[in-house]
C-alpha positions in Angstrom: -24.0 -85.4 166.0 -20.8 -83.6 167.1 -20.6 -80.6 169.5 -18.2 -77.7 169.1 -15.7 -77.6 171.9 -14.9 -74.4 173.8 -11.5 -72.9 173.5 -9.4 -72.9 176.6 -7.0 -74.8 178.8 -7.2 -78.6 179.1 -6.4 -80.1 182.6 -5.0 -83.6 182.5 -4.7 -85.4 185.8 -2.5 -88.5 186.2 -0.3 -86.9 183.5 2.9 -88.5 184.6 2.3 -91.8 182.7 -0.3 -94.1 181.1 -3.5 -92.6 179.7 -2.7 -89.1 181.1 0.6 -88.9 179.3 -1.0 -90.1 176.0 -3.8 -87.7 176.3 -1.2 -84.9 176.7 0.7 -86.1 173.6 -2.4 -86.2 171.4 -3.8 -82.9 172.6 -0.4 -81.2 172.2 -0.5 -82.2 168.5 -3.7 -80.2 168.2 -2.0 -77.1 169.8 -4.1 -77.2 173.0 -2.7 -75.4 176.1 -2.2 -78.1 178.8 -2.1 -78.2 182.5 -0.4 -81.4 183.6 -1.4 -82.4 187.1 0.2 -85.2 189.0 1.5 -86.1 192.5 4.6 -87.5 190.7 5.8 -84.1 189.5 9.0 -85.5 187.9 6.9 -87.8 185.8 4.7 -84.9 184.7 7.7 -82.9 183.8 8.9 -85.8 181.7 5.6 -85.8 179.9 6.0 -82.1 179.3 9.5 -82.6 178.0 8.2 -85.3 175.6 6.0 -82.7 173.8 8.4 -79.9 173.0 6.8 -76.8 171.6 3.5 -77.4 173.5 2.2 -74.8 175.9 2.3 -76.7 179.1 2.1 -76.1 182.9 3.2 -78.8 185.3 1.3 -78.7 188.6 2.1 -80.9 191.6 -1.2 -82.0 193.1 -2.6 -84.7 195.4 -6.1 -85.4 194.2 -7.0 -86.9 197.7 -6.3 -83.5 199.3 -9.1 -81.0 198.6 -7.0 -78.0 199.4 -4.2 -79.2 197.1 -6.7 -79.5 194.2 -8.2 -76.1 194.9 -4.7 -74.5 194.8 -3.9 -76.4 191.5 -7.1 -75.0 190.0 -6.3 -71.5 190.9 -2.6 -71.8 189.7 -3.8 -73.2 186.4 -6.3 -70.3 185.9 -3.7 -67.7 186.8 -0.9 -69.2 184.6 -2.8 -70.5 181.5 -6.2 -68.9 181.7 -9.6 -70.4 182.4 -10.1 -74.1 182.1 -12.4 -75.4 179.4 -11.8 -79.1 179.5 -10.8 -81.7 182.1 -9.5 -85.2 181.4 -9.3 -86.9 184.8 -7.0 -90.0 184.7 -5.5 -90.1 188.1 -6.1 -93.5 189.8 -4.7 -96.4 191.7 -5.3 -100.2 191.5 -4.9 -102.9 194.1 -6.0 -106.5 193.4 -6.6 -109.7 195.3 -9.5 -111.5 197.0 -11.9 -109.0 198.6 -11.2 -110.3 202.1 -7.4 -110.3 201.7 -6.9 -106.8 200.3 -6.1 -104.6 203.3 -8.6 -102.1 204.6 -6.0 -99.5 203.9 -5.9 -100.4 200.3 -9.7 -100.4 200.0 -9.7 -97.0 201.5 -6.9 -95.8 199.2 -8.9 -96.7 196.1 -11.9 -94.9 197.4 -9.8 -91.8 198.3 -7.9 -91.6 195.0 -10.4 -93.0 192.5 -13.7 -91.7 193.8 -13.0 -88.8 196.1 -10.2 -87.6 193.8 -12.9 -87.3 191.1 -15.1 -85.4 193.5 -12.3 -83.0 194.4 -11.3 -82.3 190.8 -14.9 -81.8 189.8 -15.7 -79.4 192.6 -12.5 -77.4 192.1 -12.8 -77.0 188.3 -16.6 -76.9 187.7 -16.9 -73.2 188.3 -14.4 -72.5 185.5 -16.1 -75.1 183.2 -19.5 -73.5 183.7 -18.1 -70.1 182.7 -16.9 -71.1 179.2 -18.1 -69.3 176.1 -18.2 -70.1 172.4 -18.7 -73.9 172.8 -19.1 -76.8 175.1 -16.9 -77.6 178.1 -15.9 -81.2 178.9 -15.5 -83.0 182.2 -14.4 -86.5 181.6 -13.8 -88.8 184.5 -12.0 -92.1 184.1 -13.7 -95.2 185.5 -13.3 -98.7 184.1 -15.2 -101.6 182.6 -14.8 -102.8 186.2 -17.0 -99.9 187.2 -19.9 -101.4 185.2 -19.6 -105.0 186.4 -17.7 -106.3 189.5 -14.9 -108.8 188.8 -13.3 -111.3 191.1 -10.1 -110.0 192.8 -11.1 -106.5 191.7 -13.8 -105.9 194.4 -12.3 -102.7 195.9 -11.3 -101.3 192.6 -14.7 -102.1 191.1 -16.4 -100.4 194.1 -14.4 -97.2 193.6 -15.1 -97.1 189.9 -18.8 -97.9 190.3 -18.8 -94.8 192.5 -17.2 -92.7 189.8 -19.8 -93.9 187.3 -22.7 -93.1 189.6 -21.3 -89.7 190.5 -20.8 -88.8 186.8 -24.3 -90.0 185.9 -25.9 -87.9 188.7 -23.8 -84.9 187.9 -24.7 -85.1 184.2 -28.4 -84.8 185.1 -27.7 -81.9 187.5 -25.9 -80.0 184.8 -28.6 -80.4 182.1 -29.0 -77.0 180.4 -25.4 -75.9 181.2 -22.5 -75.8 178.8 -20.7 -78.7 180.5 -20.7 -82.2 179.0 -20.0 -84.8 181.7 -18.6 -88.0 180.4 -17.1 -91.1 182.0 -14.6 -93.3 180.3 -14.8 -97.0 181.0 -11.8 -98.5 179.3 -10.7 -102.2 179.1 -7.5 -103.3 180.8 -4.7 -101.0 179.6 -1.1 -101.8 179.0 0.0 -99.1 181.4 2.4 -99.0 184.3 -0.5 -99.4 186.8 -1.3 -102.8 185.3 2.2 -103.9 184.3 3.4 -103.3 187.8 0.9 -105.7 189.4 2.5 -108.6 191.1 -0.2 -110.8 189.7 -3.1 -110.1 187.3 -6.6 -111.2 188.3 -7.7 -114.2 186.2 -10.5 -112.2 184.5 -7.8 -110.3 182.6 -7.8 -113.4 180.3 -11.1 -112.1 178.8 -9.4 -109.2 177.2 -6.1 -108.3 175.6 -4.2 -105.4 177.2 -4.9 -102.4 175.1 -2.2 -99.8 174.6 -2.7 -96.3 175.9 -2.5 -95.1 172.3 -5.4 -97.2 171.2 -7.6 -96.2 174.1 -6.9 -92.5 173.9 -7.3 -92.3 170.2 -10.7 -94.0 170.4 -11.7 -91.8 173.3 -10.9 -88.5 171.5 -13.0 -89.6 168.6 -16.0 -89.9 171.0 -15.4 -86.8 173.1 -17.4 -84.4 171.0 -20.3 -86.8 170.6 -23.5 -86.9 172.8 -22.7 -90.2 174.6 -21.8 -89.8 178.2 -20.6 -93.4 178.8 -17.6 -94.0 176.7 -16.8 -97.6 175.8 -13.9 -97.8 173.4 -13.6 -101.4 172.5 -15.8 -104.2 171.1 -15.3 -106.5 174.1 -16.4 -103.9 176.7 -19.5 -102.9 174.6 -20.5 -106.5 174.2 -20.0 -107.4 177.9 -22.0 -104.3 179.0 -24.8 -105.1 176.5 -24.9 -108.8 177.6 -25.0 -107.9 181.2 -28.1 -105.8 180.7 -29.9 -108.5 178.8 -28.6 -111.9 180.0 -26.6 -111.2 183.2 -26.5 -115.0 184.0 -24.5 -115.6 180.9 -22.0 -112.9 181.9 -21.8 -114.5 185.4 -21.0 -117.9 183.7 -18.3 -116.4 181.4 -16.6 -114.6 184.3 -16.7 -117.6 186.6 -15.2 -119.8 183.9 -12.4 -117.3 183.2 -11.7 -117.0 187.0 -11.0 -120.7 187.5 
């Protein structure tokens, strides 16, 4: 069963590239007003330039900085009106054996991936709760690595597990409100974040790299549904289901792939 979405501004974080840029493109085709948030403001401006005719606002923001996010929320409300939907894509990825990834990189992933999600939620939730005429959306982006830890992705998995747990708890806290909390757990994407890795972890052999276009199109189809955990490809759904029933088989598959 699909739910009617409220009218209002869509905030897209991480809008300079990857999933964020593709969400902006797709939503612009629907005529939605968009606030494009990113620390890389030139990249966000390039995203805006790629969707001429769309009503867009580019906001420079560092999601690790609570004050920066609060300012961005107020600027967006003032310039585009109240926020009705949030697509939070900002994130970072560092890979390598758990004991060899630096403490600074472990901290960075927690700060950006997890605390960034907290800051965005806390800054925008008051506007989302005030929507009228439909449902508001808060979609946080985690990863299939936020459902099962993978070798050489320990810190990343930890930060994304935190996002999933946060979203699940928040969803229960907001029962009875107009806000639908969702968490996207995509497979490895063919995005700059992955393409720029000096070396991909061996478990990436278990999946093809999905284009941002595929992942975003599949996500938007699910956004108005009742599911809170969004798995957009067959492989991720199968892995998640198997891990709940025969986790030892998943262990074996991952260990073989990691050799």
